[in-house]
N, CA, C and O atoms as a GROMACS GRO file, in nm:
protein
  528
    1UNK      N    1  -3.433   0.069   1.479
    1UNK     CA    2  -3.430   0.177   1.352
    1UNK      C    3  -3.432   0.049   1.252
    1UNK      O    4  -3.350  -0.043   1.250
    2UNK      N    5  -3.541   0.065   1.176
    2UNK     CA    6  -3.603  -0.038   1.073
    2UNK      C    7  -3.435  -0.044   0.960
    2UNK      O    8  -3.341   0.035   0.967
    3UNK      N    9  -3.444  -0.133   0.889
    3UNK     CA   10  -3.349  -0.189   0.764
    3UNK      C   11  -3.390  -0.117   0.672
    3UNK      O   12  -3.478  -0.048   0.724
    4UNK      N   13  -3.379  -0.085   0.546
    4UNK     CA   14  -3.408  -0.058   0.461
    4UNK      C   15  -3.295  -0.154   0.330
    4UNK      O   16  -3.172  -0.157   0.319
    5UNK      N   17  -3.397  -0.218   0.252
    5UNK     CA   18  -3.327  -0.296   0.187
    5UNK      C   19  -3.266  -0.232   0.002
    5UNK      O   20  -3.227  -0.287  -0.101
    6UNK      N   21  -3.291  -0.091   0.048
    6UNK     CA   22  -3.227  -0.012  -0.076
    6UNK      C   23  -3.108  -0.024  -0.129
    6UNK      O   24  -3.013  -0.016  -0.051
    7UNK      N   25  -3.088  -0.039  -0.235
    7UNK     CA   26  -2.916   0.021  -0.239
    7UNK      C   27  -2.850   0.145  -0.250
    7UNK      O   28  -2.872   0.225  -0.341
    8UNK      N   29  -2.775   0.161  -0.162
    8UNK     CA   30  -2.720   0.280  -0.178
    8UNK      C   31  -2.695   0.364  -0.288
    8UNK      O   32  -2.696   0.303  -0.394
    9UNK      N   33  -2.672   0.480  -0.295
    9UNK     CA   34  -2.689   0.559  -0.387
    9UNK      C   35  -2.540   0.632  -0.401
    9UNK      O   36  -2.470   0.664  -0.305
   10UNK      N   37  -2.498   0.656  -0.584
   10UNK     CA   38  -2.564   0.582  -0.704
   10UNK      C   39  -2.548   0.416  -0.716
   10UNK      O   40  -2.435   0.372  -0.736
   11UNK      N   41  -2.593   0.379  -0.711
   11UNK     CA   42  -2.604   0.188  -0.770
   11UNK      C   43  -2.540   0.153  -0.859
   11UNK      O   44  -2.605   0.174  -0.962
   12UNK      N   45  -2.418   0.096  -0.887
   12UNK     CA   46  -2.378   0.046  -0.980
   12UNK      C   47  -2.387   0.011  -1.073
   12UNK      O   48  -2.314   0.050  -1.164
   13UNK      N   49  -2.508  -0.103  -1.094
   13UNK     CA   50  -2.607  -0.140  -1.160
   13UNK      C   51  -2.680  -0.058  -1.212
   13UNK      O   52  -2.748  -0.119  -1.295
   14UNK      N   53  -2.728   0.136  -1.211
   14UNK     CA   54  -2.794   0.145  -1.281
   14UNK      C   55  -2.720   0.281  -1.299
   14UNK      O   56  -2.769   0.367  -1.372
   15UNK      N   57  -2.590   0.303  -1.225
   15UNK     CA   58  -2.499   0.403  -1.223
   15UNK      C   59  -2.437   0.469  -1.404
   15UNK      O   60  -2.325   0.426  -1.433
   16UNK      N   61  -2.460   0.501  -1.443
   16UNK     CA   62  -2.376   0.567  -1.572
   16UNK      C   63  -2.278   0.663  -1.579
   16UNK      O   64  -2.310   0.780  -1.602
   17UNK      N   65  -2.130   0.622  -1.558
   17UNK     CA   66  -2.036   0.712  -1.574
   17UNK      C   67  -2.049   0.847  -1.666
   17UNK      O   68  -2.103   0.858  -1.776
   18UNK      N   69  -1.992   0.933  -1.596
   18UNK     CA   70  -1.993   1.049  -1.675
   18UNK      C   71  -1.884   1.120  -1.707
   18UNK      O   72  -1.804   1.121  -1.614
   19UNK      N   73  -1.834   1.206  -1.840
   19UNK     CA   74  -1.706   1.243  -1.870
   19UNK      C   75  -1.588   1.310  -1.719
   19UNK      O   76  -1.466   1.314  -1.703
   20UNK      N   77  -1.690   1.345  -1.650
   20UNK     CA   78  -1.608   1.476  -1.549
   20UNK      C   79  -1.589   1.320  -1.469
   20UNK      O   80  -1.467   1.304  -1.461
   21UNK      N   81  -1.648   1.221  -1.419
   21UNK     CA   82  -1.619   1.102  -1.332
   21UNK      C   83  -1.519   1.015  -1.388
   21UNK      O   84  -1.445   0.959  -1.307
   22UNK      N   85  -1.503   0.990  -1.525
   22UNK     CA   86  -1.419   0.886  -1.580
   22UNK      C   87  -1.300   0.992  -1.579
   22UNK      O   88  -1.198   0.947  -1.524
   23UNK      N   89  -1.291   1.110  -1.622
   23UNK     CA   90  -1.160   1.199  -1.612
   23UNK      C   91  -1.084   1.227  -1.493
   23UNK      O   92  -0.963   1.246  -1.507
   24UNK      N   93  -1.146   1.232  -1.359
   24UNK     CA   94  -1.162   1.235  -1.226
   24UNK      C   95  -1.043   1.142  -1.212
   24UNK      O   96  -0.921   1.159  -1.209
   25UNK      N   97  -1.133   1.025  -1.203
   25UNK     CA   98  -1.068   0.834  -1.182
   25UNK      C   99  -0.937   0.865  -1.293
   25UNK      O  100  -0.842   0.918  -1.236
   26UNK      N  101  -0.921   0.848  -1.398
   26UNK     CA  102  -0.845   0.885  -1.491
   26UNK      C  103  -0.680   0.929  -1.459
   26UNK      O  104  -0.568   0.878  -1.467
   27UNK      N  105  -0.759   1.093  -1.407
   27UNK     CA  106  -0.633   1.216  -1.360
   27UNK      C  107  -0.554   1.146  -1.228
   27UNK      O  108  -0.432   1.155  -1.210
   28UNK      N  109  -0.665   1.064  -1.124
   28UNK     CA  110  -0.559   0.978  -1.002
   28UNK      C  111  -0.468   0.856  -1.070
   28UNK      O  112  -0.355   0.825  -1.031
   29UNK      N  113  -0.535   0.799  -1.168
   29UNK     CA  114  -0.498   0.645  -1.244
   29UNK      C  115  -0.324   0.702  -1.301
   29UNK      O  116  -0.214   0.654  -1.276
   30UNK      N  117  -0.356   0.799  -1.366
   30UNK     CA  118  -0.215   0.849  -1.454
   30UNK      C  119  -0.113   0.890  -1.359
   30UNK      O  120   0.005   0.858  -1.374
   31UNK      N  121  -0.170   0.987  -1.224
   31UNK     CA  122  -0.057   0.986  -1.156
   31UNK      C  123  -0.004   0.879  -1.074
   31UNK      O  124   0.105   0.910  -1.026
   32UNK      N  125  -0.034   0.794  -1.051
   32UNK     CA  126  -0.012   0.664  -0.988
   32UNK      C  127   0.078   0.600  -1.087
   32UNK      O  128   0.148   0.506  -1.049
   33UNK      N  129   0.084   0.647  -1.228
   33UNK     CA  130   0.107   0.595  -1.328
   33UNK      C  131   0.287   0.618  -1.334
   33UNK      O  132   0.388   0.549  -1.337
   34UNK      N  133   0.246   0.772  -1.333
   34UNK     CA  134   0.366   0.819  -1.323
   34UNK      C  135   0.469   0.807  -1.262
   34UNK      O  136   0.582   0.835  -1.304
   35UNK      N  137   0.431   0.753  -1.126
   35UNK     CA  138   0.457   0.737  -1.004
   35UNK      C  139   0.555   0.600  -1.030
   35UNK      O  140   0.667   0.589  -0.980
   36UNK      N  141   0.507   0.525  -1.096
   36UNK     CA  142   0.555   0.383  -1.063
   36UNK      C  143   0.628   0.346  -1.240
   36UNK      O  144   0.688   0.249  -1.286
   37UNK      N  145   0.587   0.478  -1.300
   37UNK     CA  146   0.742   0.494  -1.445
   37UNK      C  147   0.784   0.537  -1.412
   37UNK      O  148   0.899   0.524  -1.454
   38UNK      N  149   0.770   0.632  -1.315
   38UNK     CA  150   0.951   0.699  -1.275
   38UNK      C  151   1.036   0.596  -1.234
   38UNK      O  152   1.153   0.596  -1.271
   39UNK      N  153   0.986   0.496  -1.150
   39UNK     CA  154   1.073   0.352  -1.078
   39UNK      C  155   1.152   0.345  -1.188
   39UNK      O  156   1.274   0.355  -1.176
   40UNK      N  157   1.096   0.330  -1.304
   40UNK     CA  158   1.166   0.229  -1.426
   40UNK      C  159   1.275   0.372  -1.513
   40UNK      O  160   1.376   0.354  -1.581
   41UNK      N  161   1.216   0.490  -1.483
   41UNK     CA  162   1.371   0.607  -1.512
   41UNK      C  163   1.456   0.576  -1.429
   41UNK      O  164   1.572   0.549  -1.462
   42UNK      N  165   1.414   0.575  -1.312
   42UNK     CA  166   1.549   0.582  -1.210
   42UNK      C  167   1.606   0.452  -1.248
   42UNK      O  168   1.715   0.467  -1.303
   43UNK      N  169   1.576   0.348  -1.238
   43UNK     CA  170   1.613   0.212  -1.299
   43UNK      C  171   1.706   0.218  -1.389
   43UNK      O  172   1.808   0.161  -1.351
   44UNK      N  173   1.712   0.259  -1.484
   44UNK     CA  174   1.759   0.346  -1.640
   44UNK      C  175   1.897   0.420  -1.611
   44UNK      O  176   2.003   0.397  -1.667
   45UNK      N  177   1.873   0.516  -1.509
   45UNK     CA  178   1.972   0.620  -1.483
   45UNK      C  179   2.074   0.557  -1.371
   45UNK      O  180   2.194   0.570  -1.395
   46UNK      N  181   2.031   0.484  -1.241
   46UNK     CA  182   2.054   0.413  -1.172
   46UNK      C  183   2.161   0.293  -1.244
   46UNK      O  184   2.262   0.257  -1.184
   47UNK      N  185   2.124   0.239  -1.379
   47UNK     CA  186   2.198   0.098  -1.422
   47UNK      C  187   2.339   0.192  -1.513
   47UNK      O  188   2.457   0.160  -1.522
   48UNK      N  189   2.270   0.309  -1.565
   48UNK     CA  190   2.384   0.342  -1.669
   48UNK      C  191   2.488   0.415  -1.552
   48UNK      O  192   2.602   0.436  -1.592
   49UNK      N  193   2.462   0.449  -1.430
   49UNK     CA  194   2.599   0.508  -1.340
   49UNK      C  195   2.660   0.396  -1.267
   49UNK      O  196   2.749   0.410  -1.183
   50UNK      N  197   2.601   0.271  -1.309
   50UNK     CA  198   2.625   0.138  -1.218
   50UNK      C  199   2.721   0.003  -1.303
   50UNK      O  200   2.754  -0.109  -1.263
   51UNK      N  201   2.746   0.086  -1.454
   51UNK     CA  202   2.827   0.020  -1.532
   51UNK      C  203   2.736  -0.058  -1.681
   51UNK      O  204   2.624  -0.107  -1.700
   52UNK      N  205   2.834  -0.040  -1.747
   52UNK     CA  206   2.744  -0.104  -1.850
   52UNK      C  207   2.711  -0.234  -1.876
   52UNK      O  208   2.649  -0.225  -1.982
   53UNK      N  209   2.715  -0.341  -1.849
   53UNK     CA  210   2.633  -0.472  -1.790
   53UNK      C  211   2.490  -0.435  -1.771
   53UNK      O  212   2.385  -0.472  -1.823
   54UNK      N  213   2.532  -0.314  -1.641
   54UNK     CA  214   2.340  -0.309  -1.561
   54UNK      C  215   2.295  -0.223  -1.644
   54UNK      O  216   2.175  -0.195  -1.652
   55UNK      N  217   2.401  -0.162  -1.728
   55UNK     CA  218   2.272  -0.070  -1.837
   55UNK      C  219   2.258  -0.150  -1.940
   55UNK      O  220   2.146  -0.155  -1.990
   56UNK      N  221   2.319  -0.198  -1.974
   56UNK     CA  222   2.242  -0.320  -2.115
   56UNK      C  223   2.147  -0.416  -2.068
   56UNK      O  224   2.070  -0.475  -2.144
   57UNK      N  225   2.151  -0.428  -1.982
   57UNK     CA  226   2.056  -0.506  -1.887
   57UNK      C  227   1.894  -0.454  -1.871
   57UNK      O  228   1.793  -0.519  -1.897
   58UNK      N  229   1.902  -0.315  -1.821
   58UNK     CA  230   1.751  -0.204  -1.846
   58UNK      C  231   1.788  -0.138  -1.969
   58UNK      O  232   1.724  -0.033  -1.961
   59UNK      N  233   1.850  -0.136  -2.074
   59UNK     CA  234   1.870  -0.050  -2.200
   59UNK      C  235   1.783  -0.177  -2.264
   59UNK      O  236   1.673  -0.137  -2.302
   60UNK      N  237   1.804  -0.315  -2.286
   60UNK     CA  238   1.734  -0.465  -2.325
   60UNK      C  239   1.627  -0.422  -2.287
   60UNK      O  240   1.562  -0.361  -2.372
   61UNK      N  241   1.571  -0.434  -2.159
   61UNK     CA  242   1.437  -0.430  -2.086
   61UNK      C  243   1.343  -0.319  -2.182
   61UNK      O  244   1.266  -0.356  -2.271
   62UNK      N  245   1.372  -0.153  -2.135
   62UNK     CA  246   1.362  -0.066  -2.206
   62UNK      C  247   1.338  -0.097  -2.350
   62UNK      O  248   1.236  -0.048  -2.399
   63UNK      N  249   1.406  -0.162  -2.418
   63UNK     CA  250   1.436  -0.124  -2.595
   63UNK      C  251   1.291  -0.249  -2.644
   63UNK      O  252   1.236  -0.229  -2.753
   64UNK      N  253   1.253  -0.342  -2.574
   64UNK     CA  254   1.138  -0.430  -2.556
   64UNK      C  255   1.056  -0.382  -2.607
   64UNK      O  256   1.033  -0.261  -2.609
   65UNK      N  257   0.973  -0.499  -2.678
   65UNK     CA  258   0.831  -0.442  -2.688
   65UNK      C  259   0.784  -0.359  -2.548
   65UNK      O  260   0.755  -0.242  -2.525
   66UNK      N  261   0.794  -0.480  -2.468
   66UNK     CA  262   0.672  -0.465  -2.331
   66UNK      C  263   0.762  -0.339  -2.293
   66UNK      O  264   0.695  -0.262  -2.224
   67UNK      N  265   0.900  -0.288  -2.317
   67UNK     CA  266   0.987  -0.174  -2.296
   67UNK      C  267   0.891  -0.031  -2.346
   67UNK      O  268   0.873   0.075  -2.286
   68UNK      N  269   0.843  -0.075  -2.473
   68UNK     CA  270   0.801   0.055  -2.566
   68UNK      C  271   0.665   0.060  -2.538
   68UNK      O  272   0.599   0.156  -2.577
   69UNK      N  273   0.613  -0.033  -2.474
   69UNK     CA  274   0.432  -0.041  -2.430
   69UNK      C  275   0.445   0.071  -2.301
   69UNK      O  276   0.371   0.168  -2.287
   70UNK      N  277   0.545   0.038  -2.220
   70UNK     CA  278   0.554   0.060  -2.099
   70UNK      C  279   0.600   0.213  -2.132
   70UNK      O  280   0.547   0.280  -2.043
   71UNK      N  281   0.673   0.298  -2.215
   71UNK     CA  282   0.694   0.363  -2.220
   71UNK      C  283   0.581   0.516  -2.267
   71UNK      O  284   0.559   0.634  -2.236
   72UNK      N  285   0.542   0.416  -2.352
   72UNK     CA  286   0.418   0.516  -2.441
   72UNK      C  287   0.295   0.571  -2.368
   72UNK      O  288   0.231   0.676  -2.383
   73UNK      N  289   0.275   0.418  -2.245
   73UNK     CA  290   0.182   0.438  -2.157
   73UNK      C  291   0.214   0.565  -2.080
   73UNK      O  292   0.136   0.657  -2.055
   74UNK      N  293   0.331   0.554  -2.048
   74UNK     CA  294   0.376   0.681  -1.964
   74UNK      C  295   0.366   0.815  -2.018
   74UNK      O  296   0.331   0.922  -1.966
   75UNK      N  297   0.415   0.775  -2.166
   75UNK     CA  298   0.413   0.916  -2.220
   75UNK      C  299   0.235   1.019  -2.229
   75UNK      O  300   0.210   1.140  -2.231
   76UNK      N  301   0.156   0.907  -2.231
   76UNK     CA  302   0.022   0.920  -2.261
   76UNK      C  303   0.004   0.963  -2.105
   76UNK      O  304  -0.050   1.073  -2.097
   77UNK      N  305   0.027   0.919  -2.010
   77UNK     CA  306  -0.023   0.941  -1.881
   77UNK      C  307   0.054   1.095  -1.805
   77UNK      O  308   0.014   1.152  -1.704
   78UNK      N  309   0.147   1.125  -1.873
   78UNK     CA  310   0.248   1.280  -1.830
   78UNK      C  311   0.143   1.353  -1.900
   78UNK      O  312   0.069   1.424  -1.832
   79UNK      N  313   0.121   1.345  -2.055
   79UNK     CA  314   0.047   1.447  -2.093
   79UNK      C  315  -0.092   1.453  -2.064
   79UNK      O  316  -0.152   1.560  -2.071
   80UNK      N  317  -0.155   1.338  -2.029
   80UNK     CA  318  -0.288   1.364  -2.000
   80UNK      C  319  -0.323   1.413  -1.809
   80UNK      O  320  -0.419   1.466  -1.755
   81UNK      N  321  -0.207   1.367  -1.765
   81UNK     CA  322  -0.216   1.481  -1.640
   81UNK      C  323  -0.169   1.576  -1.633
   81UNK      O  324  -0.194   1.641  -1.532
   82UNK      N  325  -0.060   1.643  -1.751
   82UNK     CA  326  -0.040   1.746  -1.748
   82UNK      C  327  -0.138   1.825  -1.776
   82UNK      O  328  -0.162   1.910  -1.690
   83UNK      N  329  -0.234   1.825  -1.911
   83UNK     CA  330  -0.351   1.857  -1.933
   83UNK      C  331  -0.438   1.900  -1.873
   83UNK      O  332  -0.491   2.011  -1.871
   84UNK      N  333  -0.466   1.765  -1.794
   84UNK     CA  334  -0.594   1.778  -1.698
   84UNK      C  335  -0.557   1.826  -1.583
   84UNK      O  336  -0.644   1.828  -1.496
   85UNK      N  337  -0.417   1.880  -1.547
   85UNK     CA  338  -0.366   1.968  -1.409
   85UNK      C  339  -0.382   2.108  -1.462
   85UNK      O  340  -0.400   2.199  -1.381
   86UNK      N  341  -0.377   2.135  -1.611
   86UNK     CA  342  -0.383   2.269  -1.671
   86UNK      C  343  -0.555   2.317  -1.642
   86UNK      O  344  -0.593   2.432  -1.620
   87UNK      N  345  -0.638   2.198  -1.650
   87UNK     CA  346  -0.753   2.274  -1.665
   87UNK      C  347  -0.836   2.288  -1.549
   87UNK      O  348  -0.939   2.354  -1.546
   88UNK      N  349  -0.760   2.190  -1.406
   88UNK     CA  350  -0.814   2.202  -1.284
   88UNK      C  351  -0.730   2.362  -1.266
   88UNK      O  352  -0.794   2.450  -1.208
   89UNK      N  353  -0.627   2.388  -1.303
   89UNK     CA  354  -0.605   2.560  -1.296
   89UNK      C  355  -0.687   2.624  -1.269
   89UNK      O  356  -0.711   2.681  -1.163
   90UNK      N  357  -0.771   2.620  -1.424
   90UNK     CA  358  -0.869   2.716  -1.428
   90UNK      C  359  -0.996   2.640  -1.373
   90UNK      O  360  -1.098   2.696  -1.412
   91UNK      N  361  -1.020   2.532  -1.296
   91UNK     CA  362  -1.142   2.547  -1.217
   91UNK      C  363  -1.109   2.651  -1.082
   91UNK      O  364  -1.184   2.738  -1.037
   92UNK      N  365  -0.961   2.609  -1.031
   92UNK     CA  366  -0.946   2.682  -0.919
   92UNK      C  367  -0.915   2.837  -0.946
   92UNK      O  368  -0.842   2.907  -0.875
   93UNK      N  369  -0.979   2.874  -1.054
   93UNK     CA  370  -0.974   2.984  -1.070
   93UNK      C  371  -1.132   3.064  -1.102
   93UNK      O  372  -1.157   3.179  -1.135
   94UNK      N  373  -1.235   2.927  -1.069
   94UNK     CA  374  -1.332   2.948  -1.065
   94UNK      C  375  -1.416   2.923  -1.203
   94UNK      O  376  -1.538   2.900  -1.203
   95UNK      N  377  -1.303   2.932  -1.364
   95UNK     CA  378  -1.371   2.904  -1.440
   95UNK      C  379  -1.411   2.745  -1.520
   95UNK      O  380  -1.351   2.639  -1.502
   96UNK      N  381  -1.486   2.761  -1.576
   96UNK     CA  382  -1.520   2.594  -1.686
   96UNK      C  383  -1.603   2.544  -1.593
   96UNK      O  384  -1.611   2.428  -1.634
   97UNK      N  385  -1.674   2.549  -1.492
   97UNK     CA  386  -1.797   2.482  -1.422
   97UNK      C  387  -1.908   2.477  -1.510
   97UNK      O  388  -1.978   2.377  -1.494
   98UNK      N  389  -1.933   2.531  -1.573
   98UNK     CA  390  -2.067   2.480  -1.667
   98UNK      C  391  -2.042   2.365  -1.716
   98UNK      O  392  -1.931   2.318  -1.740
   99UNK      N  393  -2.167   2.305  -1.735
   99UNK     CA  394  -2.158   2.155  -1.771
   99UNK      C  395  -2.098   2.140  -1.916
   99UNK      O  396  -2.017   2.052  -1.943
  100UNK      N  397  -2.152   2.248  -2.021
  100UNK     CA  398  -2.097   2.275  -2.141
  100UNK      C  399  -1.921   2.255  -2.124
  100UNK      O  400  -1.839   2.173  -2.166
  101UNK      N  401  -1.916   2.345  -2.062
  101UNK     CA  402  -1.760   2.379  -2.085
  101UNK      C  403  -1.654   2.288  -2.022
  101UNK      O  404  -1.540   2.264  -2.060
  102UNK      N  405  -1.732   2.235  -1.898
  102UNK     CA  406  -1.642   2.102  -1.865
  102UNK      C  407  -1.616   1.977  -1.949
  102UNK      O  408  -1.516   1.907  -1.958
  103UNK      N  409  -1.786   1.967  -2.032
  103UNK     CA  410  -1.730   1.867  -2.136
  103UNK      C  411  -1.619   1.894  -2.266
  103UNK      O  412  -1.538   1.826  -2.330
  104UNK      N  413  -1.667   2.041  -2.265
  104UNK     CA  414  -1.548   2.062  -2.412
  104UNK      C  415  -1.436   2.069  -2.357
  104UNK      O  416  -1.359   2.030  -2.444
  105UNK      N  417  -1.360   2.101  -2.242
  105UNK     CA  418  -1.259   2.127  -2.168
  105UNK      C  419  -1.226   1.989  -2.159
  105UNK      O  420  -1.109   1.959  -2.183
  106UNK      N  421  -1.328   1.876  -2.120
  106UNK     CA  422  -1.312   1.759  -2.105
  106UNK      C  423  -1.211   1.655  -2.236
  106UNK      O  424  -1.110   1.586  -2.232
  107UNK      N  425  -1.321   1.701  -2.350
  107UNK     CA  426  -1.281   1.643  -2.458
  107UNK      C  427  -1.103   1.692  -2.514
  107UNK      O  428  -1.009   1.632  -2.566
  108UNK      N  429  -1.126   1.822  -2.473
  108UNK     CA  430  -0.969   1.911  -2.521
  108UNK      C  431  -0.909   1.820  -2.484
  108UNK      O  432  -0.843   1.760  -2.570
  109UNK      N  433  -0.906   1.766  -2.331
  109UNK     CA  434  -0.775   1.730  -2.262
  109UNK      C  435  -0.722   1.613  -2.348
  109UNK      O  436  -0.621   1.617  -2.419
  110UNK      N  437  -0.815   1.495  -2.327
  110UNK     CA  438  -0.841   1.399  -2.389
  110UNK      C  439  -0.787   1.373  -2.571
  110UNK      O  440  -0.733   1.272  -2.618
  111UNK      N  441  -0.821   1.484  -2.634
  111UNK     CA  442  -0.774   1.509  -2.798
  111UNK      C  443  -0.625   1.590  -2.753
  111UNK      O  444  -0.529   1.569  -2.827
  112UNK      N  445  -0.613   1.647  -2.676
  112UNK     CA  446  -0.461   1.707  -2.665
  112UNK      C  447  -0.382   1.610  -2.625
  112UNK      O  448  -0.266   1.603  -2.665
  113UNK      N  449  -0.452   1.498  -2.513
  113UNK     CA  450  -0.336   1.406  -2.440
  113UNK      C  451  -0.277   1.340  -2.573
  113UNK      O  452  -0.156   1.344  -2.597
  114UNK      N  453  -0.383   1.270  -2.670
  114UNK     CA  454  -0.353   1.160  -2.780
  114UNK      C  455  -0.241   1.258  -2.861
  114UNK      O  456  -0.123   1.224  -2.872
  115UNK      N  457  -0.282   1.352  -2.902
  115UNK     CA  458  -0.202   1.458  -3.006
  115UNK      C  459  -0.063   1.451  -2.939
  115UNK      O  460   0.039   1.403  -2.988
  116UNK      N  461  -0.075   1.494  -2.846
  116UNK     CA  462   0.067   1.540  -2.768
  116UNK      C  463   0.140   1.416  -2.784
  116UNK      O  464   0.258   1.420  -2.819
  117UNK      N  465   0.072   1.289  -2.757
  117UNK     CA  466   0.136   1.198  -2.697
  117UNK      C  467   0.260   1.134  -2.891
  117UNK      O  468   0.375   1.114  -2.930
  118UNK      N  469   0.118   1.132  -2.934
  118UNK     CA  470   0.159   1.095  -3.099
  118UNK      C  471   0.277   1.158  -3.126
  118UNK      O  472   0.388   1.108  -3.141
  119UNK      N  473   0.235   1.295  -3.132
  119UNK     CA  474   0.392   1.388  -3.187
  119UNK      C  475   0.461   1.344  -3.116
  119UNK      O  476   0.545   1.271  -3.168
  120UNK      N  477   0.467   1.357  -2.972
  120UNK     CA  478   0.631   1.324  -2.941
  120UNK      C  479   0.668   1.192  -3.002
  120UNK      O  480   0.778   1.188  -3.056
  121UNK      N  481   0.580   1.063  -3.002
  121UNK     CA  482   0.669   0.933  -3.057
  121UNK      C  483   0.719   0.964  -3.178
  121UNK      O  484   0.838   0.943  -3.202
  122UNK      N  485   0.631   1.022  -3.278
  122UNK     CA  486   0.653   1.040  -3.396
  122UNK      C  487   0.784   1.114  -3.413
  122UNK      O  488   0.848   1.066  -3.507
  123UNK      N  489   0.836   1.203  -3.359
  123UNK     CA  490   0.930   1.338  -3.365
  123UNK      C  491   1.051   1.254  -3.313
  123UNK      O  492   1.152   1.252  -3.384
  124UNK      N  493   1.050   1.157  -3.146
  124UNK     CA  494   1.150   1.057  -3.149
  124UNK      C  495   1.217   0.970  -3.249
  124UNK      O  496   1.336   0.951  -3.276
  125UNK      N  497   1.081   0.913  -3.307
  125UNK     CA  498   1.138   0.852  -3.443
  125UNK      C  499   1.168   0.898  -3.511
  125UNK      O  500   1.207   0.813  -3.591
  126UNK      N  501   1.187   1.012  -3.560
  126UNK     CA  502   1.230   1.068  -3.704
  126UNK      C  503   1.345   1.093  -3.655
  126UNK      O  504   1.444   1.057  -3.719
  127UNK      N  505   1.361   1.167  -3.519
  127UNK     CA  506   1.523   1.223  -3.476
  127UNK      C  507   1.573   1.108  -3.461
  127UNK      O  508   1.695   1.121  -3.466
  128UNK      N  509   1.541   0.984  -3.443
  128UNK     CA  510   1.600   0.866  -3.412
  128UNK      C  511   1.685   0.796  -3.577
  128UNK      O  512   1.788   0.730  -3.595
  129UNK      N  513   1.602   0.839  -3.649
  129UNK     CA  514   1.661   0.766  -3.801
  129UNK      C  515   1.525   0.678  -3.843
  129UNK      O  516   1.539   0.612  -3.946
  130UNK      N  517   1.417   0.672  -3.786
  130UNK     CA  518   1.358   0.573  -3.807
  130UNK      C  519   1.321   0.399  -3.753
  130UNK      O  520   1.232   0.316  -3.767
  131UNK      N  521   1.441   0.413  -3.693
  131UNK     CA  522   1.465   0.301  -3.591
  131UNK      C  523   1.543   0.293  -3.500
  131UNK      O  524   1.635   0.374  -3.501
  132UNK      N  525   1.535   0.176  -3.372
  132UNK     CA  526   1.658   0.252  -3.279
  132UNK      C  527   1.687   0.053  -3.234
  132UNK      O  528   1.777   0.019  -3.157
   0.00000   0.00000   0.00000
């Protein structure tokens, strides 16, 4: 059999990612991020049960700049995965497959995820009295 020197389709040098493909990949990434972030939550709970010294260590890390970044990213991943999961439920029911609807619902997921993350963090800061 003769071998062709043609690239595999779609070739990465000419492929233009679309919103639907980016969101599908992002859904998988946020699922993994939620799993890893849950390990941080488990560490915090186990440290609380282990005693004050272990809890202070865990709380110190979670309350640090890096900890806040990780918690913020985990919060966004949670809301993105939730909103996109709801979108997938509609797809499972057979709705929203038209190109325009798929793009509209895709952007709605992104906007809702950002809005819910900001609302959650803003209300959390207000509830804590403006600082922690």
